[in-house]
FITI-367568 format. One record per residue: residue number from 1; residue in one letter; chain; x, y, z of N, C-alpha, C, CB in turn. Coordinates in steps of 0.1 Angstrom, whole numbers, plus 5000, padded with zeros to 4 digits. Glycine has a CB too. Layout:
N
NUM | a | A | X | Y | Z | X | Y | Z | X | Y | Z | X | Y | Z
...
% end
This chain:
188
1 | m | A | 0804 | 4939 | 7761 | 0804 | 4953 | 7765 | 0812 | 4954 | 7777 | 0790 | 4958 | 7769
2 | v | A | 0820 | 4966 | 7779 | 0831 | 4969 | 7789 | 0825 | 4967 | 7804 | 0836 | 4984 | 7786
3 | d | A | 0813 | 4972 | 7805 | 0808 | 4972 | 7820 | 0806 | 4957 | 7825 | 0793 | 4980 | 7820
4 | s | A | 0799 | 4949 | 7815 | 0798 | 4936 | 7819 | 0810 | 4929 | 7822 | 0791 | 4929 | 7810
5 | r | A | 0819 | 4930 | 7813 | 0832 | 4924 | 7814 | 0841 | 4927 | 7828 | 0840 | 4929 | 7802
6 | l | A | 0838 | 4940 | 7832 | 0845 | 4943 | 7846 | 0839 | 4936 | 7857 | 0844 | 4958 | 7849
7 | t | A | 0826 | 4932 | 7857 | 0820 | 4925 | 7867 | 0821 | 4910 | 7869 | 0807 | 4928 | 7866
8 | k | A | 0828 | 4906 | 7858 | 0831 | 4890 | 7860 | 0842 | 4888 | 7869 | 0835 | 4884 | 7846
9 | q | A | 0841 | 4878 | 7875 | 0852 | 4873 | 7885 | 0864 | 4867 | 7877 | 0847 | 4863 | 7896
10 | q | A | 0876 | 4870 | 7881 | 0887 | 4862 | 7875 | 0887 | 4849 | 7882 | 0901 | 4870 | 7875
11 | q | A | 0891 | 4839 | 7873 | 0892 | 4825 | 7879 | 0905 | 4821 | 7881 | 0885 | 4816 | 7870
12 | g | A | 0913 | 4825 | 7892 | 0924 | 4819 | 7897 | 0937 | 4826 | 7891 | 0924 | 4804 | 7894
13 | s | A | 0935 | 4835 | 7882 | 0947 | 4841 | 7875 | 0957 | 4849 | 7884 | 0942 | 4851 | 7865
14 | e | A | 0950 | 4855 | 7894 | 0960 | 4863 | 7903 | 0964 | 4853 | 7915 | 0952 | 4877 | 7908
15 | s | A | 0956 | 4847 | 7920 | 0960 | 4837 | 7931 | 0971 | 4829 | 7930 | 0950 | 4830 | 7933
16 | t | A | 0976 | 4824 | 7918 | 0984 | 4816 | 7914 | 0998 | 4824 | 7913 | 0980 | 4809 | 7903
17 | q | A | 0998 | 4837 | 7913 | 1010 | 4844 | 7910 | 1013 | 4854 | 7921 | 1009 | 4852 | 7896
18 | p | A | 1025 | 4856 | 7924 | 1028 | 4867 | 7935 | 1023 | 4881 | 7930 | 1045 | 4868 | 7939
19 | r | A | 1020 | 4890 | 7940 | 1016 | 4903 | 7937 | 1027 | 4910 | 7931 | 1010 | 4910 | 7948
20 | g | A | 1023 | 4917 | 7920 | 1033 | 4925 | 7914 | 1042 | 4916 | 7901 | 1043 | 4930 | 7925
21 | s | A | 1037 | 4904 | 7901 | 1045 | 4895 | 7891 | 1045 | 4901 | 7878 | 1039 | 4881 | 7890
22 | r | A | 1056 | 4898 | 7871 | 1057 | 4901 | 7856 | 1052 | 4892 | 7847 | 1069 | 4903 | 7852
23 | l | A | 1046 | 4880 | 7853 | 1041 | 4869 | 7845 | 1027 | 4875 | 7838 | 1039 | 4856 | 7854
24 | a | A | 1023 | 4870 | 7827 | 1013 | 4876 | 7822 | 0999 | 4872 | 7831 | 1012 | 4871 | 7807
25 | v | A | 0992 | 4883 | 7834 | 0979 | 4882 | 7841 | 0969 | 4886 | 7831 | 0977 | 4891 | 7854
26 | e | A | 0958 | 4878 | 7832 | 0948 | 4881 | 7823 | 0941 | 4894 | 7826 | 0938 | 4870 | 7823
27 | a | A | 0938 | 4903 | 7816 | 0933 | 4915 | 7816 | 0919 | 4914 | 7817 | 0937 | 4922 | 7805
28 | l | A | 0912 | 4922 | 7827 | 0897 | 4923 | 7826 | 0895 | 4935 | 7815 | 0891 | 4928 | 7840
29 | l | A | 0903 | 4943 | 7814 | 0902 | 4954 | 7803 | 0916 | 4957 | 7799 | 0895 | 4969 | 7809
30 | d | A | 0917 | 4955 | 7784 | 0929 | 4960 | 7777 | 0928 | 4975 | 7774 | 0931 | 4953 | 7764
31 | i | A | 0938 | 4979 | 7767 | 0940 | 4994 | 7765 | 0929 | 5000 | 7756 | 0954 | 4996 | 7758
32 | t | A | 0924 | 4992 | 7746 | 0913 | 4997 | 7738 | 0901 | 4999 | 7746 | 0911 | 4988 | 7728
33 | q | A | 0899 | 4989 | 7755 | 0886 | 4992 | 7764 | 0888 | 5003 | 7774 | 0882 | 4978 | 7772
34 | i | A | 0900 | 5003 | 7779 | 0903 | 5015 | 7789 | 0901 | 5028 | 7782 | 0918 | 5015 | 7794
35 | e | A | 0904 | 5030 | 7769 | 0903 | 5043 | 7760 | 0887 | 5044 | 7758 | 0911 | 5041 | 7744
36 | a | A | 0880 | 5034 | 7760 | 0865 | 5036 | 7759 | 0859 | 5043 | 7771 | 0858 | 5023 | 7756
37 | i | A | 0868 | 5041 | 7783 | 0862 | 5046 | 7795 | 0868 | 5060 | 7798 | 0866 | 5036 | 7807
38 | l | A | 0881 | 5060 | 7798 | 0889 | 5072 | 7800 | 0891 | 5083 | 7789 | 0902 | 5068 | 7804
39 | p | A | 0890 | 5097 | 7790 | 0892 | 5105 | 7780 | 0907 | 5107 | 7776 | 0886 | 5117 | 7784
40 | h | A | 0916 | 5102 | 7784 | 0930 | 5104 | 7782 | 0935 | 5097 | 7769 | 0939 | 5100 | 7794
41 | r | A | 0947 | 5102 | 7765 | 0952 | 5096 | 7752 | 0966 | 5098 | 7753 | 0947 | 5102 | 7738
42 | y | A | 0973 | 5090 | 7744 | 0989 | 5092 | 7744 | 0993 | 5106 | 7741 | 0996 | 5082 | 7734
43 | p | A | 1002 | 5112 | 7748 | 1011 | 5105 | 7756 | 1007 | 5105 | 7770 | 1023 | 5110 | 7755
44 | f | A | 0996 | 5108 | 7774 | 0990 | 5110 | 7788 | 0982 | 5100 | 7794 | 0982 | 5121 | 7788
45 | l | A | 0980 | 5088 | 7786 | 0972 | 5077 | 7790 | 0982 | 5068 | 7798 | 0964 | 5069 | 7778
46 | l | A | 0982 | 5067 | 7811 | 0992 | 5062 | 7818 | 0988 | 5049 | 7826 | 0996 | 5071 | 7827
47 | v | A | 0978 | 5041 | 7821 | 0973 | 5027 | 7825 | 0971 | 5019 | 7814 | 0960 | 5028 | 7833
48 | d | A | 0977 | 5007 | 7813 | 0975 | 4997 | 7801 | 0966 | 4987 | 7803 | 0987 | 4991 | 7798
49 | r | A | 0964 | 4982 | 7815 | 0954 | 4971 | 7816 | 0948 | 4972 | 7831 | 0962 | 4958 | 7814
50 | i | A | 0935 | 4967 | 7831 | 0928 | 4966 | 7844 | 0928 | 4950 | 7846 | 0912 | 4973 | 7843
51 | i | A | 0934 | 4946 | 7859 | 0934 | 4932 | 7861 | 0928 | 4927 | 7873 | 0947 | 4927 | 7862
52 | a | A | 0921 | 4936 | 7879 | 0912 | 4934 | 7891 | 0901 | 4945 | 7892 | 0920 | 4933 | 7903
53 | y | A | 0890 | 4943 | 7897 | 0879 | 4952 | 7897 | 0868 | 4946 | 7906 | 0875 | 4956 | 7884
54 | e | A | 0865 | 4954 | 7916 | 0854 | 4952 | 7926 | 0846 | 4966 | 7926 | 0859 | 4948 | 7940
55 | p | A | 0835 | 4967 | 7920 | 0827 | 4979 | 7919 | 0826 | 4985 | 7932 | 0813 | 4976 | 7914
56 | g | A | 0830 | 4998 | 7934 | 0827 | 5005 | 7947 | 0838 | 5002 | 7956 | 0812 | 5002 | 7954
57 | k | A | 0848 | 4993 | 7954 | 0855 | 4988 | 7964 | 0872 | 4989 | 7962 | 0850 | 4974 | 7966
58 | r | A | 0875 | 4984 | 7948 | 0889 | 4982 | 7947 | 0892 | 4982 | 7932 | 0894 | 4970 | 7954
59 | v | A | 0903 | 4986 | 7927 | 0906 | 4984 | 7912 | 0922 | 4981 | 7912 | 0902 | 4999 | 7903
60 | v | A | 0927 | 4974 | 7903 | 0943 | 4972 | 7901 | 0944 | 4971 | 7887 | 0948 | 4958 | 7908
61 | g | A | 0954 | 4981 | 7884 | 0959 | 4984 | 7871 | 0972 | 4981 | 7869 | 0957 | 4997 | 7867
62 | i | A | 0975 | 4981 | 7856 | 0992 | 4977 | 7852 | 0995 | 4989 | 7843 | 0995 | 4961 | 7843
63 | k | A | 1007 | 4995 | 7847 | 1014 | 5005 | 7835 | 1027 | 4998 | 7833 | 1017 | 5021 | 7840
64 | n | A | 1029 | 4997 | 7820 | 1042 | 4992 | 7816 | 1051 | 5003 | 7813 | 1041 | 4982 | 7804
65 | v | A | 1063 | 5003 | 7819 | 1071 | 5017 | 7817 | 1080 | 5014 | 7807 | 1078 | 5023 | 7830
66 | s | A | 1081 | 5021 | 7796 | 1089 | 5019 | 7785 | 1100 | 5031 | 7783 | 1080 | 5017 | 7772
67 | i | A | 1111 | 5028 | 7779 | 1121 | 5039 | 7776 | 1115 | 5049 | 7765 | 1133 | 5032 | 7771
68 | n | A | 1105 | 5045 | 7757 | 1098 | 5053 | 7748 | 1090 | 5064 | 7753 | 1090 | 5045 | 7739
69 | e | A | 1087 | 5064 | 7767 | 1079 | 5074 | 7772 | 1086 | 5087 | 7771 | 1076 | 5071 | 7787
70 | p | A | 1077 | 5098 | 7766 | 1085 | 5112 | 7764 | 1090 | 5118 | 7775 | 1076 | 5122 | 7757
71 | f | A | 1086 | 5115 | 7786 | 1093 | 5122 | 7799 | 1106 | 5117 | 7801 | 1084 | 5120 | 7811
72 | f | A | 1111 | 5106 | 7797 | 1124 | 5100 | 7799 | 1134 | 5109 | 7791 | 1123 | 5085 | 7795
73 | q | A | 1131 | 5117 | 7781 | 1140 | 5126 | 7774 | 1146 | 5136 | 7783 | 1132 | 5134 | 7762
74 | g | A | 1138 | 5140 | 7792 | 1145 | 5152 | 7800 | 1145 | 5148 | 7816 | 1136 | 5167 | 7798
75 | h | A | 1140 | 5135 | 7820 | 1140 | 5132 | 7834 | 1146 | 5119 | 7837 | 1127 | 5133 | 7839
76 | f | A | 1158 | 5115 | 7836 | 1169 | 5125 | 7835 | 1177 | 5119 | 7823 | 1179 | 5127 | 7849
77 | p | A | 1185 | 5126 | 7815 | 1192 | 5120 | 7804 | 1202 | 5112 | 7810 | 1197 | 5131 | 7795
78 | g | A | 1203 | 5100 | 7806 | 1215 | 5092 | 7810 | 1211 | 5083 | 7822 | 1227 | 5101 | 7812
79 | a | A | 1200 | 5089 | 7830 | 1196 | 5081 | 7841 | 1181 | 5082 | 7843 | 1203 | 5085 | 7854
80 | p | A | 1173 | 5076 | 7834 | 1159 | 5077 | 7833 | 1152 | 5073 | 7846 | 1154 | 5070 | 7823
81 | v | A | 1143 | 5082 | 7851 | 1135 | 5078 | 7863 | 1120 | 5085 | 7860 | 1142 | 5084 | 7879
82 | m | A | 1110 | 5077 | 7862 | 1096 | 5082 | 7860 | 1093 | 5091 | 7870 | 1086 | 5071 | 7860
83 | p | A | 1088 | 5102 | 7868 | 1086 | 5113 | 7878 | 1074 | 5108 | 7888 | 1080 | 5128 | 7869
84 | g | A | 1077 | 5110 | 7900 | 1067 | 5107 | 7910 | 1052 | 5111 | 7907 | 1072 | 5114 | 7924
85 | v | A | 1051 | 5123 | 7902 | 1038 | 5129 | 7900 | 1029 | 5120 | 7889 | 1040 | 5143 | 7895
86 | l | A | 1039 | 5115 | 7880 | 1032 | 5106 | 7869 | 1028 | 5092 | 7875 | 1042 | 5104 | 7857
87 | i | A | 1035 | 5088 | 7885 | 1031 | 5076 | 7892 | 1018 | 5078 | 7899 | 1042 | 5071 | 7901
88 | v | A | 1017 | 5089 | 7906 | 1004 | 5093 | 7913 | 0992 | 5095 | 7901 | 1007 | 5107 | 7923
89 | e | A | 0996 | 5101 | 7890 | 0987 | 5102 | 7878 | 0981 | 5088 | 7873 | 0996 | 5108 | 7865
90 | s | A | 0992 | 5079 | 7873 | 0988 | 5065 | 7869 | 0978 | 5061 | 7879 | 1002 | 5055 | 7869
91 | m | A | 0979 | 5060 | 7891 | 0970 | 5057 | 7901 | 0956 | 5063 | 7899 | 0975 | 5062 | 7914
92 | a | A | 0957 | 5075 | 7896 | 0944 | 5084 | 7896 | 0937 | 5079 | 7883 | 0948 | 5100 | 7895
93 | q | A | 0944 | 5077 | 7873 | 0937 | 5071 | 7860 | 0930 | 5058 | 7861 | 0948 | 5070 | 7849
94 | t | A | 0939 | 5049 | 7870 | 0932 | 5037 | 7874 | 0920 | 5039 | 7881 | 0941 | 5029 | 7882
95 | a | A | 0920 | 5048 | 7890 | 0908 | 5051 | 7900 | 0897 | 5056 | 7890 | 0912 | 5063 | 7911
96 | g | A | 0901 | 5063 | 7880 | 0890 | 5069 | 7871 | 0883 | 5058 | 7863 | 0897 | 5079 | 7860
97 | v | A | 0890 | 5048 | 7859 | 0882 | 5037 | 7855 | 0871 | 5031 | 7864 | 0891 | 5028 | 7853
98 | l | A | 0875 | 5031 | 7877 | 0866 | 5025 | 7887 | 0855 | 5035 | 7889 | 0873 | 5022 | 7900
99 | m | A | 0856 | 5048 | 7888 | 0846 | 5059 | 7889 | 0836 | 5060 | 7878 | 0852 | 5072 | 7890
100 | l | A | 0843 | 5058 | 7865 | 0836 | 5060 | 7853 | 0829 | 5048 | 7846 | 0845 | 5065 | 7845
101 | a | A | 0835 | 5036 | 7849 | 0831 | 5023 | 7841 | 0815 | 5021 | 7842 | 0838 | 5010 | 7848
102 | s | A | 0809 | 5023 | 7852 | 0795 | 5020 | 7855 | 0785 | 5031 | 7850 | 0793 | 5017 | 7871
103 | l | A | 0791 | 5043 | 7847 | 0784 | 5054 | 7842 | 0777 | 5052 | 7828 | 0793 | 5065 | 7843
104 | p | A | 0766 | 5052 | 7825 | 0761 | 5051 | 7812 | 0764 | 5064 | 7804 | 0746 | 5048 | 7812
105 | d | A | 0765 | 5075 | 7810 | 0768 | 5088 | 7804 | 0782 | 5093 | 7806 | 0759 | 5098 | 7808
106 | r | A | 0792 | 5084 | 7806 | 0806 | 5087 | 7811 | 0813 | 5096 | 7800 | 0814 | 5073 | 7813
107 | q | A | 0807 | 5096 | 7788 | 0814 | 5106 | 7778 | 0811 | 5119 | 7781 | 0811 | 5103 | 7763
108 | s | A | 0801 | 5123 | 7790 | 0798 | 5137 | 7792 | 0803 | 5140 | 7807 | 0783 | 5139 | 7791
109 | k | A | 0813 | 5131 | 7812 | 0818 | 5135 | 7825 | 0834 | 5135 | 7824 | 0813 | 5124 | 7836
110 | l | A | 0840 | 5142 | 7833 | 0855 | 5142 | 7835 | 0858 | 5140 | 7850 | 0861 | 5155 | 7831
111 | v | A | 0868 | 5133 | 7854 | 0873 | 5130 | 7869 | 0884 | 5140 | 7869 | 0878 | 5114 | 7873
112 | f | A | 0883 | 5149 | 7880 | 0892 | 5158 | 7883 | 0899 | 5156 | 7897 | 0886 | 5171 | 7881
113 | f | A | 0912 | 5156 | 7898 | 0919 | 5155 | 7910 | 0914 | 5165 | 7921 | 0934 | 5156 | 7907
114 | t | A | 0912 | 5162 | 7932 | 0908 | 5173 | 7943 | 0918 | 5172 | 7954 | 0891 | 5171 | 7949
115 | g | A | 0925 | 5161 | 7954 | 0936 | 5160 | 7965 | 0946 | 5149 | 7964 | 0930 | 5159 | 7979
116 | i | A | 0958 | 5151 | 7970 | 0967 | 5142 | 7970 | 0974 | 5143 | 7984 | 0977 | 5143 | 7958
117 | d | A | 0972 | 5133 | 7993 | 0977 | 5133 | 8007 | 0987 | 5122 | 8010 | 0964 | 5132 | 8017
118 | g | A | 0997 | 5124 | 8017 | 1006 | 5116 | 8022 | 1014 | 5107 | 8013 | 0998 | 5108 | 8031
119 | a | A | 1016 | 5114 | 8000 | 1025 | 5108 | 7990 | 1038 | 5104 | 7993 | 1027 | 5117 | 7979
120 | k | A | 1042 | 5094 | 7991 | 1056 | 5088 | 7995 | 1062 | 5081 | 7983 | 1054 | 5076 | 8007
121 | f | A | 1074 | 5083 | 7979 | 1081 | 5077 | 7967 | 1092 | 5070 | 7974 | 1086 | 5088 | 7956
122 | r | A | 1092 | 5057 | 7974 | 1101 | 5049 | 7981 | 1112 | 5043 | 7972 | 1094 | 5039 | 7988
123 | k | A | 1111 | 5041 | 7959 | 1120 | 5037 | 7950 | 1119 | 5042 | 7937 | 1120 | 5024 | 7949
124 | p | A | 1129 | 5044 | 7929 | 1127 | 5049 | 7915 | 1121 | 5038 | 7906 | 1140 | 5054 | 7908
125 | v | A | 1114 | 5044 | 7897 | 1108 | 5036 | 7887 | 1114 | 5039 | 7873 | 1092 | 5037 | 7887
126 | i | A | 1120 | 5028 | 7867 | 1128 | 5031 | 7855 | 1123 | 5023 | 7844 | 1142 | 5027 | 7858
127 | p | A | 1128 | 5026 | 7831 | 1122 | 5018 | 7820 | 1124 | 5004 | 7822 | 1128 | 5021 | 7808
128 | g | A | 1115 | 4995 | 7818 | 1115 | 4981 | 7818 | 1107 | 4977 | 7829 | 1128 | 4976 | 7819
129 | d | A | 1104 | 4985 | 7840 | 1095 | 4983 | 7853 | 1081 | 4981 | 7847 | 1096 | 4996 | 7864
130 | q | A | 1074 | 4973 | 7855 | 1059 | 4973 | 7853 | 1054 | 4977 | 7867 | 1053 | 4958 | 7848
131 | l | A | 1046 | 4987 | 7867 | 1039 | 4992 | 7879 | 1026 | 4984 | 7880 | 1036 | 5007 | 7877
132 | r | A | 1024 | 4980 | 7893 | 1010 | 4974 | 7895 | 1004 | 4985 | 7906 | 1010 | 4957 | 7901
133 | l | A | 0993 | 4990 | 7901 | 0986 | 5001 | 7908 | 0974 | 4995 | 7914 | 0982 | 5012 | 7898
134 | e | A | 0975 | 4994 | 7929 | 0964 | 4988 | 7936 | 0957 | 5000 | 7944 | 0969 | 4976 | 7947
135 | l | A | 0944 | 5002 | 7941 | 0936 | 5013 | 7948 | 0923 | 5006 | 7956 | 0930 | 5025 | 7936
136 | d | A | 0923 | 5010 | 7968 | 0913 | 5006 | 7975 | 0904 | 5020 | 7980 | 0920 | 4998 | 7987
137 | v | A | 0890 | 5018 | 7979 | 0882 | 5029 | 7980 | 0880 | 5032 | 7996 | 0868 | 5026 | 7973
138 | l | A | 0882 | 5043 | 8000 | 0881 | 5048 | 8014 | 0866 | 5056 | 8016 | 0894 | 5058 | 8018
139 | r | A | 0863 | 5063 | 8005 | 0850 | 5070 | 8006 | 0844 | 5071 | 7991 | 0851 | 5085 | 8012
140 | l | A | 0832 | 5069 | 7990 | 0826 | 5070 | 7977 | 0813 | 5076 | 7979 | 0824 | 5055 | 7969
141 | r | A | 0812 | 5086 | 7970 | 0799 | 5092 | 7968 | 0795 | 5094 | 7953 | 0800 | 5105 | 7975
142 | p | A | 0783 | 5097 | 7949 | 0781 | 5097 | 7935 | 0790 | 5106 | 7928 | 0766 | 5102 | 7933
143 | r | A | 0795 | 5117 | 7933 | 0804 | 5127 | 7924 | 0818 | 5128 | 7933 | 0797 | 5143 | 7922
144 | y | A | 0821 | 5119 | 7942 | 0833 | 5121 | 7948 | 0840 | 5106 | 7951 | 0830 | 5130 | 7961
145 | i | A | 0852 | 5105 | 7952 | 0859 | 5093 | 7956 | 0873 | 5098 | 7962 | 0861 | 5083 | 7943
146 | r | A | 0876 | 5090 | 7973 | 0888 | 5090 | 7981 | 0893 | 5075 | 7981 | 0886 | 5097 | 7996
147 | l | A | 0906 | 5075 | 7977 | 0911 | 5062 | 7976 | 0925 | 5061 | 7982 | 0912 | 5058 | 7962
148 | r | A | 0930 | 5048 | 7987 | 0944 | 5046 | 7991 | 0950 | 5038 | 7980 | 0946 | 5039 | 8005
149 | g | A | 0961 | 5045 | 7973 | 0969 | 5039 | 7963 | 0983 | 5034 | 7966 | 0970 | 5049 | 7953
150 | k | A | 0986 | 5023 | 7960 | 0998 | 5018 | 7963 | 1004 | 5015 | 7948 | 0998 | 5006 | 7973
151 | a | A | 1017 | 5017 | 7946 | 1023 | 5013 | 7933 | 1034 | 5002 | 7938 | 1029 | 5027 | 7924
152 | f | A | 1035 | 4992 | 7930 | 1044 | 4981 | 7932 | 1052 | 4978 | 7918 | 1035 | 4969 | 7936
153 | v | A | 1065 | 4975 | 7920 | 1072 | 4969 | 7911 | 1077 | 4956 | 7916 | 1082 | 4977 | 7906
154 | e | A | 1073 | 4945 | 7909 | 1076 | 4932 | 7914 | 1067 | 4932 | 7928 | 1093 | 4929 | 7917
155 | d | A | 1073 | 4929 | 7939 | 1068 | 4928 | 7952 | 1072 | 4940 | 7961 | 1072 | 4915 | 7959
156 | i | A | 1078 | 4951 | 7955 | 1084 | 4960 | 7962 | 1076 | 4974 | 7960 | 1098 | 4962 | 7958
157 | l | A | 1071 | 4979 | 7971 | 1064 | 4991 | 7972 | 1072 | 5003 | 7967 | 1059 | 4994 | 7987
158 | v | A | 1067 | 5010 | 7956 | 1077 | 5021 | 7951 | 1070 | 5036 | 7955 | 1079 | 5020 | 7933
159 | a | A | 1056 | 5035 | 7954 | 1051 | 5047 | 7959 | 1037 | 5044 | 7964 | 1050 | 5059 | 7948
160 | e | A | 1031 | 5054 | 7972 | 1018 | 5053 | 7978 | 1012 | 5068 | 7981 | 1018 | 5044 | 7991
161 | a | A | 0999 | 5069 | 7981 | 0993 | 5081 | 7984 | 0979 | 5080 | 7985 | 0996 | 5091 | 7974
162 | e | A | 0972 | 5088 | 7992 | 0957 | 5089 | 7994 | 0954 | 5100 | 7983 | 0953 | 5093 | 8011
163 | i | A | 0944 | 5096 | 7975 | 0941 | 5106 | 7963 | 0925 | 5108 | 7964 | 0947 | 5100 | 7947
164 | s | A | 0920 | 5118 | 7961 | 0907 | 5121 | 7959 | 0903 | 5128 | 7945 | 0903 | 5130 | 7971
165 | s | A | 0891 | 5126 | 7941 | 0888 | 5131 | 7928 | 0873 | 5135 | 7928 | 0890 | 5120 | 7917
166 | s | A | 0868 | 5143 | 7919 | 0854 | 5147 | 7918 | 0850 | 5146 | 7903 | 0851 | 5162 | 7923
167 | l | A | 0837 | 5141 | 7902 | 0831 | 5140 | 7888 | 0825 | 5153 | 7885 | 0821 | 5128 | 7888
168 | v | A | 0828 | 5158 | 7873 | 0822 | 5169 | 7869 | 0817 | 5168 | 7854 | 0832 | 5179 | 7869
169 | d | A | 0807 | 5177 | 7852 | 0802 | 5176 | 7837 | 0811 | 5182 | 7827 | 0788 | 5182 | 7836
170 | r | A | 0814 | 5175 | 7817 | 0824 | 5180 | 7807 | 0819 | 5193 | 7800 | 0826 | 5170 | 7795
171 | s | A | 0807 | 5196 | 7800 | 0802 | 5208 | 7793 | 0806 | 5220 | 7798 | 0788 | 5209 | 7792
172 | i | A | 0808 | 5220 | 7814 | 0813 | 5231 | 7821 | 0827 | 5236 | 7817 | 0812 | 5227 | 7836
173 | v | A | 0835 | 5225 | 7813 | 0849 | 5229 | 7811 | 0849 | 5231 | 7795 | 0860 | 5216 | 7815
174 | e | A | 0842 | 5225 | 7787 | 0842 | 5228 | 7773 | 0837 | 5242 | 7770 | 0835 | 5218 | 7765
175 | r | A | 0828 | 5247 | 7778 | 0822 | 5261 | 7776 | 0830 | 5272 | 7781 | 0809 | 5261 | 7782
176 | s | A | 0839 | 5268 | 7791 | 0848 | 5278 | 7795 | 0858 | 5284 | 7787 | 0855 | 5274 | 7804
177 | r | A | 0860 | 5298 | 7785 | 0868 | 5304 | 7778 | 0880 | 5310 | 7786 | 0861 | 5314 | 7770
178 | e | A | 0878 | 5310 | 7798 | 0890 | 5314 | 7808 | 0890 | 5305 | 7819 | 0887 | 5329 | 7814
179 | i | A | 0898 | 5306 | 7827 | 0900 | 5296 | 7840 | 0886 | 5297 | 7846 | 0911 | 5301 | 7852
180 | n | A | 0881 | 5284 | 7848 | 0868 | 5281 | 7854 | 0868 | 5275 | 7867 | 0860 | 5274 | 7846
181 | h | A | 0871 | 5283 | 7878 | 0872 | 5275 | 7891 | 0859 | 5267 | 7894 | 0876 | 5286 | 7904
182 | a | A | 0848 | 5270 | 7889 | 0836 | 5263 | 7890 | 0837 | 5248 | 7887 | 0826 | 5269 | 7883
183 | a | A | 0846 | 5246 | 7876 | 0847 | 5232 | 7871 | 0853 | 5223 | 7882 | 0855 | 5232 | 7858
184 | f | A | 0859 | 5228 | 7891 | 0866 | 5219 | 7903 | 0856 | 5216 | 7913 | 0879 | 5228 | 7910
185 | t | A | 0843 | 5221 | 7914 | 0834 | 5219 | 7923 | 0824 | 5208 | 7917 | 0829 | 5231 | 7927
186 | p | A | 0823 | 5197 | 7925 | 0813 | 5187 | 7922 | 0799 | 5193 | 7918 | 0812 | 5177 | 7935
187 | i | A | 0791 | 5190 | 7908 | 0778 | 5194 | 7906 | 0770 | 5185 | 7914 | 0774 | 5194 | 7891
188 | e | A | 0760 | 5191 | 7922 | 0750 | 5185 | 7932 | 0738 | 5180 | 7924 | 0746 | 5195 | 7942
% end
């Protein structure tokens, strides 16, 4: 089961390798297991593996950046660079795993962005790079989370941001026939 696998401790797979290493790191969750937690799908699923997880505290994910990503067709032809907003989205999806993994009714929930603060993009991310997405919880409530996210390629910090998200009932969004601002408000 996905949830029990997340709570198992890794046995030395990270401690023997430098942070951001491109060497194989044992995945706690692979892409199929992530799809069982997150509602996102290709081409907008932007996390490939979860390699570290501490419930309510921290999560680390991997995004392998390929030239086959659809956004590279236009950003930028001849000089492909991953858009910064998609690096932040990768962080948010990694955080979504942390928020949704332990919920028994996660299929009935969605995680919505509520804020992005202090975003900085330090180096371009290009095809062939492997993003290591490290997120630490700053504040956690039953329907709200605020995290500090950092994205690394190798040992180089390429992006960082504080992000916040709210958990909402999926039925609110599915029933909406027009823009539903109430969907962005956490349900108490």
